[in-house]
C-alpha positions as CSV (number, residue, x, y, z in Angstrom):
1,X,189.8,400.2,90.0
2,X,186.6,399.2,91.7
3,X,186.9,395.7,93.1
4,X,184.0,393.7,91.7
5,X,184.3,390.9,94.2
6,X,181.6,388.3,93.9
7,X,179.4,387.6,96.9
8,X,180.5,384.6,98.9
9,X,177.2,382.9,98.4
10,X,178.0,383.0,94.6
11,X,175.3,385.4,93.8
12,X,176.0,387.4,90.6
13,X,175.7,391.2,91.1
14,X,172.2,392.3,89.9
15,X,171.7,394.0,86.6
16,X,171.0,397.2,88.6
17,X,174.4,397.2,90.2
18,X,176.1,396.4,86.9
19,X,174.2,399.3,85.4
20,X,175.5,401.6,88.1
21,X,179.0,400.4,87.6
22,X,178.5,401.1,83.8
23,X,177.5,404.7,84.5
24,X,180.5,405.1,86.8
25,X,182.8,403.7,84.0
26,X,183.6,400.8,86.2
27,X,181.8,397.8,84.8
28,X,184.6,395.2,84.3
29,X,184.0,394.3,80.6
30,X,185.8,391.0,81.0
31,X,183.2,389.8,83.6
32,X,180.0,391.2,82.0
33,X,179.5,388.4,79.5
34,X,179.7,385.8,82.3
35,X,177.3,387.8,84.4
36,X,174.9,388.0,81.4
37,X,175.1,384.2,81.2
38,X,174.3,384.0,84.9
39,X,171.3,386.3,84.4
40,X,170.1,383.9,81.6
41,X,170.5,381.0,83.9
42,X,168.4,382.8,86.5
43,X,165.6,383.0,84.0
44,X,166.1,386.4,82.4
45,X,166.0,386.4,78.6
46,X,166.3,388.6,75.6
47,X,168.2,388.6,72.3
48,X,170.7,391.2,73.3
49,X,171.3,389.6,76.6
50,X,172.0,386.3,74.8
51,X,174.4,388.1,72.4
52,X,176.1,389.7,75.4
53,X,176.4,386.4,77.2
54,X,178.1,384.9,74.0
55,X,180.9,387.4,74.0
56,X,184.3,386.5,75.5
57,X,184.8,389.8,77.3
58,X,188.1,390.6,75.5
59,X,186.5,393.3,73.4
60,X,185.4,396.0,75.8
61,X,183.8,398.0,73.0
62,X,181.5,395.1,72.1
63,X,180.5,394.8,75.7
64,X,180.0,398.5,76.1
65,X,177.9,398.6,73.0
66,X,175.6,395.8,74.1
67,X,175.3,396.2,77.9
68,X,172.8,399.2,77.9
69,X,170.4,397.5,75.5
70,X,170.7,394.2,77.4
71,X,169.9,396.0,80.7
72,X,167.0,397.7,79.0
73,X,165.7,394.3,78.0
74,X,165.8,393.3,81.6
75,X,163.8,396.4,82.6
76,X,166.7,398.1,84.3
77,X,166.7,401.8,84.2
78,X,170.3,403.0,84.2
79,X,171.1,405.7,86.7
80,X,170.8,409.1,85.0
81,X,173.5,410.8,87.1
82,X,176.8,409.8,88.7
83,X,175.2,410.6,92.1
84,X,172.5,408.0,91.5
85,X,175.0,405.5,90.2
86,X,177.3,406.1,93.2
87,X,174.3,405.7,95.6
88,X,173.5,402.3,94.1
89,X,177.2,401.3,94.2
90,X,177.4,402.5,97.9
91,X,174.2,400.5,98.7
92,X,175.7,397.4,97.3
93,X,179.0,397.9,99.1
94,X,177.2,398.5,102.4
95,X,175.1,395.4,101.9
96,X,178.3,393.3,101.4
97,X,179.9,394.7,104.5
98,X,176.8,394.4,106.8
99,X,176.2,390.8,105.6
100,X,179.8,389.9,106.5
101,X,181.0,389.5,103.0
102,X,183.4,392.5,102.9
103,X,185.7,394.1,105.4
104,X,185.6,397.6,106.6
105,X,188.9,398.3,104.9
106,X,187.6,397.0,101.6
107,X,184.6,399.4,102.0
108,X,186.9,402.3,102.5
109,X,188.9,401.4,99.4
110,X,185.8,401.1,97.3
111,X,184.4,404.4,98.5
112,X,187.7,406.1,97.5
113,X,187.5,404.6,94.0
114,X,183.8,405.6,93.5
115,X,184.5,409.1,94.7
116,X,187.4,409.4,92.2
117,X,185.2,408.0,89.4
118,X,182.5,410.7,90.1
119,X,185.2,413.3,89.7
120,X,184.9,414.2,93.4
121,X,181.2,415.2,93.1
122,X,179.9,417.2,96.1
123,X,176.6,415.3,95.9
124,X,178.4,412.0,96.2
125,X,180.5,413.3,99.1
126,X,177.2,414.1,100.9
127,X,176.0,410.4,100.7
128,X,176.5,408.5,104.0
129,X,179.3,406.4,102.6
130,X,180.8,409.4,100.8
131,X,181.4,410.9,104.2
132,X,184.1,408.3,104.9
133,X,186.2,409.4,102.0
134,X,189.8,409.7,103.2
135,X,189.4,406.9,105.8
136,X,191.5,404.6,103.7
137,X,194.4,407.1,103.8
138,X,193.9,407.5,107.6
139,X,194.0,403.7,107.9
140,X,197.0,403.3,105.7
141,X,198.9,406.1,107.3
142,X,198.2,405.0,110.9
143,X,197.3,408.6,111.9
144,X,194.1,409.7,113.5
145,X,191.7,407.2,114.9
146,X,192.3,403.6,115.9
147,X,191.5,400.8,113.6
148,X,188.5,399.9,115.8
149,X,187.2,403.5,115.6
150,X,187.6,403.4,111.8
151,X,185.7,400.1,111.6
152,X,182.9,401.5,113.8
153,X,182.6,404.6,111.7
154,X,182.4,402.6,108.5
155,X,179.9,400.2,110.0
156,X,177.7,403.1,111.1
157,X,177.9,404.8,107.7
158,X,177.0,401.5,106.0
159,X,173.9,401.2,108.2
160,X,173.0,404.9,107.4
161,X,173.5,404.2,103.7
162,X,170.9,401.4,103.8
163,X,168.4,403.1,106.1
164,X,165.3,404.0,104.1
165,X,166.1,401.5,101.3
166,X,164.2,398.3,100.7
167,X,167.0,396.2,102.3
168,X,165.7,393.7,104.8
169,X,166.6,394.3,108.4
170,X,168.5,391.0,108.5
171,X,171.1,392.5,106.2
172,X,171.8,395.2,108.8
173,X,173.6,393.3,111.4
174,X,176.6,393.8,113.6
175,X,179.8,392.9,111.8
176,X,182.7,391.8,114.0
177,X,185.4,392.6,111.4
178,X,186.1,388.9,110.6
179,X,184.6,389.2,107.1
180,X,187.2,390.0,104.5
181,X,190.8,390.8,105.4
182,X,191.1,393.9,107.4
183,X,194.6,395.3,107.3
184,X,195.8,397.5,110.0
């Protein structure tokens, strides 16, 4: 399952990333009502968003039924393909890593889960982070490259994933591997 870790600065994932997770079938229904409540607290509003925020998250069908309409109220266009959804999820993952909020190992694990959720789509494999698919197995198995080489490759692919996007250059910084727990 995709790890929906919250950012360390307590920012709630944006409606766009939750929409991407929804398209990938990975939006954690038990967390969506809380996120909707956070979006209300941030100044977003709408009747469906309020209804979604009032759910307890134990009924995944109710969350699934309301989430697309609530996102539409927020002006979020859901990704229309799994490739677009994976690209958004990869962008978010790369941002977390490059801002020091997620380890390289965590990135490799998330990429593996996203690839699986897209049914091993060739278009997703072709995305910069898609190219690191299999690194988690290499890391776990201890074969191939060193941990430092794997971290460097993941870092480079995260930078490449963000190049050309509207991410500020301050988000693209050198990560020393201290963020998150890197397992060897």
